[in-house]
N, C-alpha and C positions, 0 to 999 in steps of 0.2 A: 814290587808291584803293590801299588795302593788302589784299592777297589772301593767304588762309591755305589751303594745299593740304592735300589728304587724306593719310591715314596711309600709303599705299602709293606716294605720289607725291613730287615735289619742287617747287621753285619754278617749274620750266619747264612744268608742265602748263597748257595754255591752247591757244586756236586759233592755229595757226602764223603766221597773217596779222597781224603787228604793226602794219602800216599801217591795216588795218581797225579794230584796237582803238584806235589813236590818233585815227582818224577819227570815232569815237564820243564823243570828248571826255574819253577816259580816260587819265591818267597812271598806268600800272599798275605797282605796286610788290609784289613777292612775295619773302618770305624763307623760307628753308629752316627747318622745324622743328628743334628740338634733336636732335642725333644723324643728321640727314640731310645729305647733301653736305658741305660744309665747316663745318657748324654743329656746335658741341661738344655732346656729350650732357649731359642735366641730370636726373641720377638723382632719383626721388622727386618729380618734377614733377607738377602737376595741371593741368587745362585753364585754371583761373583764373590761373595763372602766366604765361600767354601775353600777358596784357594789359600787364604790366610790361616785358616783352621788346619789345612793339611801341611801347610809350611811349618808350623809349629810341631806337628806329628812328626814329620820328616826329620826335622832337626834333633828331636828327642830320641828319633830311632836311628840316629847316625846316617842318614840317607842323603848323599849329596846329589846323586843323579839316579833317577828311577823312571818307570813307566807308570801310567795311570790307565785304569779301566772303569767302566761304568755300565749301568743297565737301566733301560726304561727312562722315566721321567727325571732321573738324576744323572743321566748321561751329560746334560749341560754342565753340572757341577765338576764332573771329571774334566770337562774342557776348561772350566774356571780355574782348575789347578794348572793347566798349561798356560792359561793366560796370565795367571799371577806369577808363575815361576817358569817362564819360557826357557831360561837358560839351564834348568835342572830336569825338566821332563822331556824325555827323549821320543816318547810316542804315546798315543792315546787310542784305546781300543774300546768300542762301544757295542753294546748288544741291545737291539730294539730301541735306539733312542728317539727322542722327540725333537722337533725343531722349534725355534722360537715362534710363539703364536702371534707375535706383532711383526713377523717378517712377511713381506709380500709373498704369496704363493704357498705359504704354509697351510696345510689343511687341517681341520680339527675333526675330521670325520673319525668315529670310533674311539675318541680319546676319552678315557674314564678318569684320568688324574687331572682333572681341571681345577688347578689351583692357580692363584695370582702369581706366584713364583716362576710359572712358566711363561708369563706374558712379558716380563722385563728381566733378562738375564743380567744386565748390568754391563755387557760387552757384546760385541758383534762376533759371530763365528768367522766372519772374514778377517778378524784381527789374529787368529790362531794360525801361526806358521807351522807348528808342530805336526808332523805326520800324524794322520788320524784314520784308523780303520774301522768302518761301521759294518756290522753283520746284523741281519734281520731275518725273521721267519716269513715265508710267504702266506702262511695261514695264521698270522698274528690276529688275535681276536680282542685286542685291547687298543692298539693303535693301527692306523693305516700304514702299509709299506711306503706310501707317499712321503711320510714324515722323515724317516732315515734318508731316503733319496734326495729329498729337498735340502736337509742338512748336509749331506755329502757334497752337493753342489755348492754350498756356501763356504765350505772349507777350502782354503787354497791348496791343501796337500791331503784331501780327503779320497779315500777308495771305499768301495762298498761290495758286499758279497751277500748272497742269499743262502739260507738254510731251507731248502725245499720241503715243504710240509710242516715246518716248525711253527709252534705258537709263540706267545709273548715269552713264556718261561722255558722255551726249548733250549735256551743256552746252557742249562744245567744238566741236560741229557748227556750221557757219557761221551758219544762221539762229538756232539757239537761242543761239549766242554773242552775236549782235547784241542779242537780247532781254535776256540775262543782263547784258551790260555796260551797255546802256542803263538797266536798272532799277538797276544798282549806281551808276551816276553821278547819277541823279535823286534830289533831295532833296524828298520830299513833306512836307506839313504833318502833324503828328500828329493823326490823325482816328479814323474808325470803324475798329475793330479787327476781327481774325479773319474777314476776307472771303476767298472763294475764287472763282478764275475760271479760265478756260482761255485760253491764247494762241491 
């Protein structure tokens, strides 16, 4: 499992109980985005460029096939991995993701991570055939729940779930974390798209 952290975070963002994560069957790998922590900045990069970065990481880690997960404004970069390595990524799981700002119907309401990278991903969500599961909190105070719902509709094999009463960082709360990691390690068949449900 390769995880992409949000813009204002680093690779350490997670539930603090690593034994819990391991008990759910996850080998959790998280890398800092360019310019974060010990990672070198990459001027002029786009969302799509993260796919090649993670390909190098996966090769060095001996991972031929794997799942990816992401949170918040860097959810698109998790999708970029699937776009770049569609033959190696089995599933994408996103917590509170944003939609492309240049997509018709995408709302900008409540978004605090207003960076130019979010306007041009370098690929279309419609090009991602990999199954994608999107989970968001109904009380998100950073992005509108309309964002992940819009993104889910754009993904050919997207499904969505709600965390009732959860905020933007609610995914690290113990019960939500269990649901998030369980979803992230599960590899479903590619089937009915754009379903929505509540946990």
